[in-house]
N, C-alpha and C positions, 0 to 999 in steps of 0.2 A: 500432541497437540488436542486440548481439551475440548470438547465439541458441546455446543452451545442446546440444553434441551427443548427450546422453542423451536429448534431447527427440526425438517424432515430429514429423514435417514441420509446419510449420506447414497449420493450416484455413485453406483459401481462400472457399471459399461450405459454408451451413448447407443444403442444399437447395432450392436457389437464390436461398435471400435472404443478402446479404451481412452479417457481424457487425455489428451496430449500434456505432457511436460515440458515447459517453457521455462525458459532458464533467463533470456532477455530480457531486462526491466519492460525499457520500451515494449516488448511484444505483450509481458503481463497486462501494463498502465493499459494498453490498447485493447487486448481481451478484456479487463474489467468493465471500460468506459460504453465498451459495444453493449456487454450485458446488463449493465445498469440500462443502457437507453431503449434495449427492450425490454427489460423490468419496467421501468416505468411507463412503458406504451399500456404493457397490463393491469398497471393498478399501483397506486406508489406505494397501498399499506396489503400488500398481497404479498406471501410468499412463495413465491413461484421459480422454476428453475432457474431460470439467469438470474433473480435475484440472490438463490444461493450461490450458483458460479462465481457470481462476482463478489461474494464475502469472501470461498474459496480462494481465491487467486490475489486479493487483497491478504489473506492472511497468510499465504503463499510470500508473494512482498514481503511482507513484516518478517518474515525466517528469515530472508537473504543476507547474506552478511556482507553488508557494503559499507566501504570505506568514505570519507568526508567529501571526497571528490566529486564523486557520484551522487551521493543525496545534495548537496549544494548547487548542482545543476539544475537550474530551473525547468527544465524542459523536463525533469523526474518530479518535481513537486507540483505544476497546476493541475496537472490530473487529479492529483490527490487532493489537491483542495476543492476542483469540483464534486467529486465526488464527496466530501465533507462535508457538500452543503446539499446533496441529494436530498428526495422527499422519504427515502426508504429509511425508514430508521437503523434497521440492520448494517446496510450498505455505507450510511452516513456514520454511524460508529465504529465500524471496523476501519476505514479511510483516515480518520482523526485518531484511532489506535495506532495506525501506520505513520502519522506525522507525529504524534506524540513520541514515539519511540525515534524517527530520526530527529526527534531534537533532540532527544537525551544523550543520544550519538555522538552528536554537532556541540552539544554541549559539554559532554566529557563526565555525563553522570548517567551511562548506562552500565547496568551491572556486569552482563557480561563484556569480555575481552574479545575484540574482534580481532582473528590471527591473519597474519599478512596484511593488514595495514593501520597506516600511522595516523593518529589525528594530530601530532605537531604539526605546526605550519608554518612554512618558512621564508618565507615575505611579507611585506607590511600588508600589501594587495589584498595575497590569500587572505591574510587575517582580516580584512574589512570585508572582503566576501563572506567567507563563513559569517561574520555578525550581521550581516544581510541577510545573510539565508538563516538562520536562526530566526530573525525577527521573523522574516516572511513566513517562515513554521508555526509562529504564536500566534498569527491568527487566527 
């Protein structure tokens, strides 16, 4: 994963504890939201540890291989839409990148194939839900 030049060096350890790896999407979005709230308390345009943590979590979310059913759940989309409107430009840019990536996955224009998942829709109600989610991600 390429690192942006305008960010400080990555965090190695935080007071003897290694950064924990979270695999659950709900926990990851919750972690990103908490870090963004703390970062906004410190200032909108400052590069703080919390802003860097939020960007790292968003990059990890983007790297997850998710299928259309997980992406199309509104509970997974709304926190990212909130972060896309954050005043910190790094956080909002990365959140918009995740939403754009998910929109490409849902529309079928994603470059990498997602192993073990299917973007095929089996019922008309699922197709309508998928179209609504693509419109929701397009905001």
